[in-house]
N, C-alpha and C positions, 0 to 999 in steps of 0.2 A: 776695206776699212780696217785699221789696226785695232786689235782687241787689247783692251787693258785688263789686267787681273786685279780687279777692284779689292778682292779679298786680301791679296798679298799686299796691296798698297795700304789697306786699312791695318792690317797686322803690324806693318812696319811703323805706321804712325802711332799706333796704340803703344808699341814697345818704346818709342821715344817720348811717350806722354804728351804728344801733340794731337789735338783734334784736327782732323782733315778739314780743309776749307769747305768742302761740299756739305759737310754736316752743319756748319754755321749758317750756310746758305739755306739748307733744308729747314733748320729751326725758324728762320724768318718766313719761309713759305708756309710752314705748319701753322705759325701765328696767324698769317693771313687767312688760311683755310679755317682755323677756329673762329676767327672774326666773321667769315662769311657763314659758318655754321650757325652763328648766333641769329643772323638775319634770314637764313633759309634752313631747310632740314638737312640732316647729315648726308643722305644720298645725293641731293642736288649739289651741295657744296663739294663732295667727293667727285662727282661726275664733271664739274667745272675745272677742278684741280687736275684731274686726269686728262681731260681734253686740252687744257693749256699746256700740260707737259708734252703731250703728243705733238701738238702744234710747234712748240719750241724745238723739240727734238728733231722734227721734220725740217725746220729752218737750219738747225745745226748741220745735219746731214747734207742738205742741199748746198749750203754755203761752203762746205768743205769739198764738195765735188767739183764745183766750178763750172760745169756745163751740164745740160739736160742729158746728154749722152752718157756722161760719167755717172750722173745720178741713177740713170736707168741700170747701169752696170752694177752699181753699189747698192741699190734698193733692197734686194732680198737679203743681203748679208747684213745691212744696217737694221733692217726690221728684226731679223733673227737675234743679232747682238742685244739690241735694246729690250726685246721681249724677254730674253734671258736675264738681263740685269734686272728687269722689273720683278720677274718670278723669284729670283734669288733675294731681292730686298723684301718682297712681300712675304715669302716664306720665313725669312729671319725675324721679321716684325711680328707676324702671327705667332711664331714660336715664343717670342718674347712675352706677348700677351698672355699665352697659355701659361707660361711659367710664373708670371706676376699678375695673374688675373685679380686675386684678391686685393693686392696692393694697388692696382690701377683703378679698381672699381669699388673702393672701400667706402665711398660717400654714399 
């Protein structure tokens, strides 16, 4: 599975003052998660969101492999790649909340 350097792509987009398309999509998913959090508790909404992302990502990987055999070959690399991407995104967002805690939770 080809590895994208998301950080470099984000930096290039920010430098050109363009918001990457995936951030617009993320905003729509976050709005949906927030709506679900109104109907359920936060941990349940988060678990549903995480599971849905895992399910969709599994579909993405499988659809790009083309065969069950190719999927078996790519499985470990795909899992490692997406787990690392998630860890980077989670770390970045938790750091953002640390830096802006008072602003985000001023209510």
